[in-house]
N, CA, C and O atoms as CSV, one atom per row, in Angstrom:
chain,resi,resn,atom,element,x,y,z
A,1,MET,N,N,0.851,-1.176,0.000
A,1,MET,CA,C,0.000,0.000,0.000
A,1,MET,C,C,0.901,1.245,0.000
A,1,MET,O,O,1.835,1.332,0.797
A,2,ASP,N,N,0.622,2.205,-0.890
A,2,ASP,CA,C,1.442,3.411,-0.944
A,2,ASP,C,C,1.098,4.362,0.207
A,2,ASP,O,O,0.078,4.197,0.876
A,3,ARG,N,N,1.952,5.348,0.426
A,3,ARG,CA,C,1.784,6.268,1.553
A,3,ARG,C,C,0.477,7.037,1.516
A,3,ARG,O,O,-0.190,7.177,2.541
A,4,VAL,N,N,0.105,7.534,0.351
A,4,VAL,CA,C,-1.131,8.308,0.258
A,4,VAL,C,C,-2.319,7.453,0.681
A,4,VAL,O,O,-3.217,7.940,1.368
A,5,THR,N,N,-2.335,6.198,0.281
A,5,THR,CA,C,-3.420,5.289,0.651
A,5,THR,C,C,-3.435,5.050,2.156
A,5,THR,O,O,-4.502,5.005,2.767
A,6,VAL,N,N,-2.269,4.899,2.750
A,6,VAL,CA,C,-2.164,4.690,4.199
A,6,VAL,C,C,-2.629,5.937,4.947
A,6,VAL,O,O,-3.383,5.841,5.916
A,7,ILE,N,N,-2.181,7.103,4.498
A,7,ILE,CA,C,-2.590,8.360,5.134
A,7,ILE,C,C,-4.108,8.501,5.053
A,7,ILE,O,O,-4.761,8.804,6.052
A,8,GLU,N,N,-4.662,8.284,3.878
A,8,GLU,CA,C,-6.107,8.415,3.699
A,8,GLU,C,C,-6.880,7.442,4.582
A,8,GLU,O,O,-7.882,7.818,5.190
A,9,ALA,N,N,-6.425,6.202,4.655
A,9,ALA,CA,C,-7.110,5.197,5.471
A,9,ALA,C,C,-7.134,5.602,6.944
A,9,ALA,O,O,-8.155,5.463,7.617
A,10,ARG,N,N,-6.014,6.099,7.432
A,10,ARG,CA,C,-5.960,6.511,8.847
A,10,ARG,C,C,-6.896,7.686,9.120
A,10,ARG,O,O,-7.605,7.706,10.125
A,11,LEU,N,N,-6.889,8.658,8.217
A,11,LEU,CA,C,-7.742,9.834,8.407
A,11,LEU,C,C,-9.218,9.469,8.297
A,11,LEU,O,O,-10.040,9.986,9.053
A,12,ARG,N,N,-9.560,8.590,7.368
A,12,ARG,CA,C,-10.960,8.152,7.224
A,12,ARG,C,C,-11.433,7.430,8.485
A,12,ARG,O,O,-12.544,7.667,8.961
A,13,ALA,N,N,-10.599,6.559,9.018
A,13,ALA,CA,C,-10.980,5.786,10.205
A,13,ALA,C,C,-11.168,6.685,11.429
A,13,ALA,O,O,-12.092,6.479,12.216
A,14,ALA,N,N,-10.301,7.674,11.589
A,14,ALA,CA,C,-10.334,8.503,12.793
A,14,ALA,C,C,-11.303,9.680,12.709
A,14,ALA,O,O,-11.937,10.035,13.702
A,15,LEU,N,N,-11.419,10.284,11.525
A,15,LEU,CA,C,-12.157,11.546,11.417
A,15,LEU,C,C,-13.423,11.472,10.571
A,15,LEU,O,O,-14.158,12.455,10.486
A,16,MET,N,N,-13.690,10.348,9.954
A,16,MET,CA,C,-14.884,10.123,9.141
A,16,MET,C,C,-15.207,11.324,8.248
A,16,MET,O,O,-16.302,11.881,8.326
A,17,PRO,N,N,-14.252,11.721,7.400
A,17,PRO,CA,C,-14.455,12.914,6.580
A,17,PRO,C,C,-15.505,12.718,5.488
A,17,PRO,O,O,-15.728,11.609,5.003
A,18,GLU,N,N,-16.139,13.825,5.120
A,18,GLU,CA,C,-17.059,13.833,3.994
A,18,GLU,C,C,-16.288,13.983,2.688
A,18,GLU,O,O,-16.745,13.558,1.627
A,19,HIS,N,N,-15.120,14.589,2.787
A,19,HIS,CA,C,-14.259,14.783,1.618
A,19,HIS,C,C,-12.818,14.739,2.088
A,19,HIS,O,O,-12.483,15.237,3.163
A,20,ILE,N,N,-11.970,14.134,1.266
A,20,ILE,CA,C,-10.540,14.120,1.569
A,20,ILE,C,C,-9.773,14.120,0.253
A,20,ILE,O,O,-10.099,13.379,-0.675
A,21,GLU,N,N,-8.759,14.954,0.193
A,21,GLU,CA,C,-7.900,15.032,-0.985
A,21,GLU,C,C,-6.463,15.151,-0.502
A,21,GLU,O,O,-6.130,16.056,0.264
A,22,ILE,N,N,-5.621,14.243,-0.949
A,22,ILE,CA,C,-4.213,14.239,-0.558
A,22,ILE,C,C,-3.378,14.316,-1.826
A,22,ILE,O,O,-3.558,13.523,-2.750
A,23,THR,N,N,-2.467,15.276,-1.859
A,23,THR,CA,C,-1.576,15.430,-3.002
A,23,THR,C,C,-0.146,15.200,-2.542
A,23,THR,O,O,0.319,15.815,-1.583
A,24,ASP,N,N,0.540,14.310,-3.235
A,24,ASP,CA,C,1.950,14.056,-2.938
A,24,ASP,C,C,2.776,15.122,-3.658
A,24,ASP,O,O,2.844,15.134,-4.888
A,25,GLU,N,N,3.394,16.004,-2.902
A,25,GLU,CA,C,4.203,17.085,-3.452
A,25,GLU,C,C,5.697,16.801,-3.295
A,25,GLU,O,O,6.519,17.708,-3.428
A,26,SER,N,N,6.044,15.568,-3.017
A,26,SER,CA,C,7.427,15.200,-2.719
A,26,SER,C,C,8.388,15.523,-3.859
A,26,SER,O,O,9.511,15.960,-3.610
A,27,ALA,N,N,7.967,15.318,-5.094
A,27,ALA,CA,C,8.851,15.556,-6.241
A,27,ALA,C,C,9.306,17.015,-6.309
A,27,ALA,O,O,10.411,17.302,-6.769
A,28,ALA,N,N,8.469,17.919,-5.859
A,28,ALA,CA,C,8.819,19.339,-5.876
A,28,ALA,C,C,9.843,19.686,-4.804
A,28,ALA,O,O,10.373,20.797,-4.794
A,29,HIS,N,N,10.125,18.760,-3.908
A,29,HIS,CA,C,11.048,19.004,-2.801
A,29,HIS,C,C,12.275,18.106,-2.863
A,29,HIS,O,O,12.946,17.895,-1.853
A,30,ALA,N,N,12.566,17.582,-4.033
A,30,ALA,CA,C,13.742,16.717,-4.197
A,30,ALA,C,C,14.987,17.471,-3.753
A,30,ALA,O,O,15.167,18.641,-4.090
A,31,GLY,N,N,15.832,16.804,-3.004
A,31,GLY,CA,C,17.050,17.414,-2.496
A,31,GLY,C,C,16.884,18.040,-1.128
A,31,GLY,O,O,17.872,18.324,-0.451
A,32,HIS,N,N,15.643,18.260,-0.710
A,32,HIS,CA,C,15.345,18.802,0.613
A,32,HIS,C,C,15.728,17.759,1.652
A,32,HIS,O,O,15.671,16.563,1.366
A,33,ALA,N,N,16.108,18.175,2.826
A,33,ALA,CA,C,16.581,17.258,3.876
A,33,ALA,C,C,15.591,16.134,4.150
A,33,ALA,O,O,15.992,14.974,4.237
A,34,GLY,N,N,14.322,16.450,4.286
A,34,GLY,CA,C,13.330,15.419,4.557
A,34,GLY,C,C,13.174,14.456,3.407
A,34,GLY,O,O,12.975,13.259,3.616
A,35,ALA,N,N,13.263,14.966,2.190
A,35,ALA,CA,C,13.139,14.110,1.004
A,35,ALA,C,C,14.317,13.149,0.921
A,35,ALA,O,O,14.142,11.986,0.557
A,36,ARG,N,N,15.510,13.619,1.253
A,36,ARG,CA,C,16.690,12.742,1.227
A,36,ARG,C,C,16.528,11.583,2.202
A,36,ARG,O,O,17.034,10.487,1.961
A,37,GLY,N,N,15.821,11.828,3.305
A,37,GLY,CA,C,15.608,10.783,4.298
A,37,GLY,C,C,14.470,9.837,3.938
A,37,GLY,O,O,14.224,8.863,4.649
A,38,GLY,N,N,13.778,10.116,2.842
A,38,GLY,CA,C,12.715,9.234,2.380
A,38,GLY,C,C,11.310,9.639,2.803
A,38,GLY,O,O,10.333,9.043,2.349
A,39,ALA,N,N,11.194,10.638,3.661
A,39,ALA,CA,C,9.867,11.095,4.083
A,39,ALA,C,C,9.293,12.027,3.018
A,39,ALA,O,O,10.035,12.688,2.291
A,40,GLY,N,N,7.955,12.069,2.935
A,40,GLY,CA,C,7.307,12.828,1.874
A,40,GLY,C,C,6.735,14.160,2.298
A,40,GLY,O,O,6.599,14.462,3.483
A,41,HIS,N,N,6.404,14.949,1.286
A,41,HIS,CA,C,5.728,16.238,1.446
A,41,HIS,C,C,4.330,16.085,0.857
A,41,HIS,O,O,4.178,15.634,-0.279
A,42,TYR,N,N,3.317,16.456,1.619
A,42,TYR,CA,C,1.932,16.254,1.184
A,42,TYR,C,C,1.087,17.491,1.455
A,42,TYR,O,O,1.361,18.269,2.369
A,43,ALA,N,N,0.053,17.650,0.637
A,43,ALA,CA,C,-0.964,18.675,0.853
A,43,ALA,C,C,-2.266,17.933,1.134
A,43,ALA,O,O,-2.613,16.985,0.430
A,44,LEU,N,N,-2.976,18.363,2.156
A,44,LEU,CA,C,-4.203,17.695,2.578
A,44,LEU,C,C,-5.350,18.699,2.662
A,44,LEU,O,O,-5.230,19.751,3.289
A,45,THR,N,N,-6.448,18.358,2.026
A,45,THR,CA,C,-7.710,19.059,2.234
A,45,THR,C,C,-8.666,18.020,2.796
A,45,THR,O,O,-8.878,16.970,2.189
A,46,ILE,N,N,-9.233,18.309,3.940
A,46,ILE,CA,C,-10.119,17.360,4.599
A,46,ILE,C,C,-11.323,18.109,5.175
A,46,ILE,O,O,-11.183,19.155,5.809
A,47,VAL,N,N,-12.493,17.550,4.938
A,47,VAL,CA,C,-13.746,18.135,5.430
A,47,VAL,C,C,-14.401,17.111,6.343
A,47,VAL,O,O,-14.748,16.012,5.911
A,48,SER,N,N,-14.567,17.480,7.608
A,48,SER,CA,C,-15.146,16.556,8.576
A,48,SER,C,C,-16.045,17.302,9.560
A,48,SER,O,O,-15.690,18.382,10.031
A,49,PRO,N,N,-17.202,16.730,9.867
A,49,PRO,CA,C,-18.055,17.341,10.886
A,49,PRO,C,C,-17.396,17.333,12.268
A,49,PRO,O,O,-17.796,18.091,13.151
A,50,GLN,N,N,-16.392,16.480,12.456
A,50,GLN,CA,C,-15.699,16.429,13.753
A,50,GLN,C,C,-14.888,17.697,14.038
A,50,GLN,O,O,-14.468,17.917,15.174
A,51,PHE,N,N,-14.667,18.523,13.027
A,51,PHE,CA,C,-13.922,19.759,13.227
A,51,PHE,C,C,-14.802,20.891,13.754
A,51,PHE,O,O,-14.295,21.946,14.135
A,52,LYS,N,N,-16.106,20.677,13.777
A,52,LYS,CA,C,-17.023,21.731,14.211
A,52,LYS,C,C,-16.691,22.169,15.641
A,52,LYS,O,O,-16.558,21.341,16.542
A,53,GLY,N,N,-16.561,23.477,15.828
A,53,GLY,CA,C,-16.261,24.030,17.144
A,53,GLY,C,C,-14.798,23.947,17.537
A,53,GLY,O,O,-14.434,24.386,18.628
A,54,GLN,N,N,-13.947,23.397,16.678
A,54,GLN,CA,C,-12.523,23.243,16.976
A,54,GLN,C,C,-11.717,24.367,16.337
A,54,GLN,O,O,-12.032,24.799,15.228
A,55,THR,N,N,-10.697,24.839,17.014
A,55,THR,CA,C,-9.789,25.826,16.440
A,55,THR,C,C,-8.928,25.149,15.375
A,55,THR,O,O,-8.886,23.922,15.283
A,56,ALA,N,N,-8.253,25.952,14.583
A,56,ALA,CA,C,-7.349,25.400,13.567
A,56,ALA,C,C,-6.274,24.525,14.211
A,56,ALA,O,O,-5.941,23.461,13.688
A,57,ILE,N,N,-5.740,24.966,15.332
A,57,ILE,CA,C,-4.710,24.180,16.018
A,57,ILE,C,C,-5.277,22.843,16.491
A,57,ILE,O,O,-4.627,21.808,16.344
A,58,ALA,N,N,-6.464,22.858,17.047
A,58,ALA,CA,C,-7.087,21.611,17.507
A,58,ALA,C,C,-7.346,20.670,16.336
A,58,ALA,O,O,-7.172,19.459,16.467
A,59,ARG,N,N,-7.755,21.209,15.203
A,59,ARG,CA,C,-7.997,20.379,14.014
A,59,ARG,C,C,-6.698,19.722,13.554
A,59,ARG,O,O,-6.675,18.538,13.219
A,60,HIS,N,N,-5.623,20.499,13.544
A,60,HIS,CA,C,-4.326,19.949,13.144
A,60,HIS,C,C,-3.900,18.854,14.118
A,60,HIS,O,O,-3.392,17.813,13.701
A,61,ARG,N,N,-4.103,19.082,15.397
A,61,ARG,CA,C,-3.739,18.069,16.397
A,61,ARG,C,C,-4.535,16.781,16.189
A,61,ARG,O,O,-3.998,15.685,16.351
A,62,MET,N,N,-5.803,16.912,15.835
A,62,MET,CA,C,-6.633,15.727,15.555
A,62,MET,C,C,-6.053,14.944,14.377
A,62,MET,O,O,-6.013,13.714,14.397
A,63,ILE,N,N,-5.608,15.663,13.364
A,63,ILE,CA,C,-5.017,15.025,12.190
A,63,ILE,C,C,-3.701,14.358,12.559
A,63,ILE,O,O,-3.464,13.208,12.190
A,64,TYR,N,N,-2.838,15.074,13.289
A,64,TYR,CA,C,-1.558,14.490,13.710
A,64,TYR,C,C,-1.769,13.245,14.560
A,64,TYR,O,O,-1.042,12.263,14.412
A,65,GLN,N,N,-2.749,13.278,15.442
A,65,GLN,CA,C,-3.037,12.113,16.275
A,65,GLN,C,C,-3.484,10.928,15.418
A,65,GLN,O,O,-3.072,9.793,15.655
A,66,ALA,N,N,-4.321,11.197,14.430
A,66,ALA,CA,C,-4.785,10.127,13.550
A,66,ALA,C,C,-3.633,9.520,12.753
A,66,ALA,O,O,-3.626,8.319,12.479
A,67,LEU,N,N,-2.665,10.347,12.383
A,67,LEU,CA,C,-1.544,9.851,11.578
A,67,LEU,C,C,-0.457,9.197,12.426
A,67,LEU,O,O,0.352,8.424,11.912
A,68,GLY,N,N,-0.436,9.501,13.709
A,68,GLY,CA,C,0.486,8.837,14.628
A,68,GLY,C,C,1.935,8.865,14.184
A,68,GLY,O,O,2.460,9.922,13.832
A,69,GLU,N,N,2.574,7.728,14.196
A,69,GLU,CA,C,4.005,7.617,13.905
A,69,GLU,C,C,4.351,7.976,12.470
A,69,GLU,O,O,5.519,8.217,12.167
A,70,LEU,N,N,3.370,8.020,11.578
A,70,LEU,CA,C,3.655,8.442,10.200
A,70,LEU,C,C,4.235,9.860,10.180
A,70,LEU,O,O,5.057,10.189,9.325
A,71,MET,N,N,3.802,10.692,11.127
A,71,MET,CA,C,4.299,12.065,11.196
A,71,MET,C,C,5.781,12.111,11.577
A,71,MET,O,O,6.438,13.123,11.333
A,72,HIS,N,N,6.309,11.070,12.152
A,72,HIS,CA,C,7.705,11.053,12.572
A,72,HIS,C,C,8.616,10.351,11.577
A,72,HIS,O,O,9.828,10.568,11.579
A,73,HIS,N,N,8.031,9.503,10.721
A,73,HIS,CA,C,8.870,8.678,9.853
A,73,HIS,C,C,8.541,8.786,8.364
A,73,HIS,O,O,9.453,8.813,7.539
A,74,GLU,N,N,7.292,8.848,8.014
A,74,GLU,CA,C,6.871,8.797,6.614
A,74,GLU,C,C,6.514,10.165,6.041
A,74,GLU,O,O,6.588,10.372,4.830
A,75,ILE,N,N,6.132,11.087,6.899
A,75,ILE,CA,C,5.695,12.418,6.465
A,75,ILE,C,C,6.664,13.456,7.004
A,75,ILE,O,O,6.823,13.604,8.216
A,76,HIS,N,N,7.309,14.171,6.093
A,76,HIS,CA,C,8.223,15.240,6.517
A,76,HIS,C,C,7.472,16.565,6.634
A,76,HIS,O,O,7.716,17.350,7.551
A,77,ALA,N,N,6.551,16.805,5.691
A,77,ALA,CA,C,5.788,18.049,5.702
A,77,ALA,C,C,4.351,17.764,5.282
A,77,ALA,O,O,4.094,16.965,4.381
A,78,LEU,N,N,3.423,18.437,5.957
A,78,LEU,CA,C,2.005,18.255,5.663
A,78,LEU,C,C,1.325,19.619,5.694
A,78,LEU,O,O,1.205,20.242,6.749
A,79,ARG,N,N,0.883,20.073,4.522
A,79,ARG,CA,C,0.137,21.330,4.414
A,79,ARG,C,C,-1.335,20.983,4.562
A,79,ARG,O,O,-1.867,20.196,3.779
A,80,ILE,N,N,-1.997,21.559,5.557
A,80,ILE,CA,C,-3.351,21.152,5.936
A,80,ILE,C,C,-4.374,22.253,5.703
A,80,ILE,O,O,-4.164,23.411,6.063
A,81,ASN,N,N,-5.485,21.860,5.091
A,81,ASN,CA,C,-6.671,22.693,4.978
A,81,ASN,C,C,-7.788,21.842,5.576
A,81,ASN,O,O,-8.325,20.961,4.904
A,82,ALA,N,N,-8.137,22.099,6.828
A,82,ALA,CA,C,-9.132,21.299,7.562
A,82,ALA,C,C,-10.383,22.129,7.768
A,82,ALA,O,O,-10.349,23.181,8.406
A,83,LEU,N,N,-11.498,21.642,7.216
A,83,LEU,CA,C,-12.763,22.388,7.221
A,83,LEU,C,C,-13.920,21.573,7.760
A,83,LEU,O,O,-13.899,20.343,7.743
A,84,THR,N,N,-14.925,22.279,8.237
A,84,THR,CA,C,-16.206,21.615,8.539
A,84,THR,C,C,-17.021,21.620,7.248
A,84,THR,O,O,-16.694,22.367,6.325
A,85,PRO,N,N,-18.071,20.806,7.161
A,85,PRO,CA,C,-18.910,20.813,5.957
A,85,PRO,C,C,-19.482,22.206,5.673
A,85,PRO,O,O,-19.661,22.561,4.508
A,86,GLU,N,N,-19.768,22.991,6.694
A,86,GLU,CA,C,-20.322,24.331,6.502
A,86,GLU,C,C,-19.297,25.322,5.938
A,86,GLU,O,O,-19.670,26.340,5.355
A,87,GLU,N,N,-18.032,25.028,6.110
A,87,GLU,CA,C,-16.967,25.943,5.667
A,87,GLU,C,C,-16.511,25.697,4.222
A,87,GLU,O,O,-15.716,26.467,3.684
A,88,GLN,N,N,-16.996,24.660,3.616
A,88,GLN,CA,C,-16.578,24.322,2.248
A,88,GLN,C,C,-16.885,25.442,1.292
A,88,GLN,O,O,-16.601,25.330,0.099
C-alpha cells in the first residue's frame, strides 16, 4: 500500500471525513533534507463534521493524532486545509 493510501485510510478511520484530498508534493522538494531521508511532502484538504467548534490548532492536532508515527517517519511536511462541511 502506498503512503497516500495509508494516510487516507488513517484519516478516514479517525475523522470520518465527507471529503478528503491528498496530493503528494514530494517531487517538488527533491534534495530537501526530509526528502533525502525518504519522508514525503503532502498537501491535505479534509472536510469533517468532527472539526465543528474546533480551532485550527485543535484540528491539526486531531489530524496528527490520527496519523500517529507516520508524522515522525513517513511524512516530513504536511500542508493542511481542515474544514467543517459548513466551511466548504
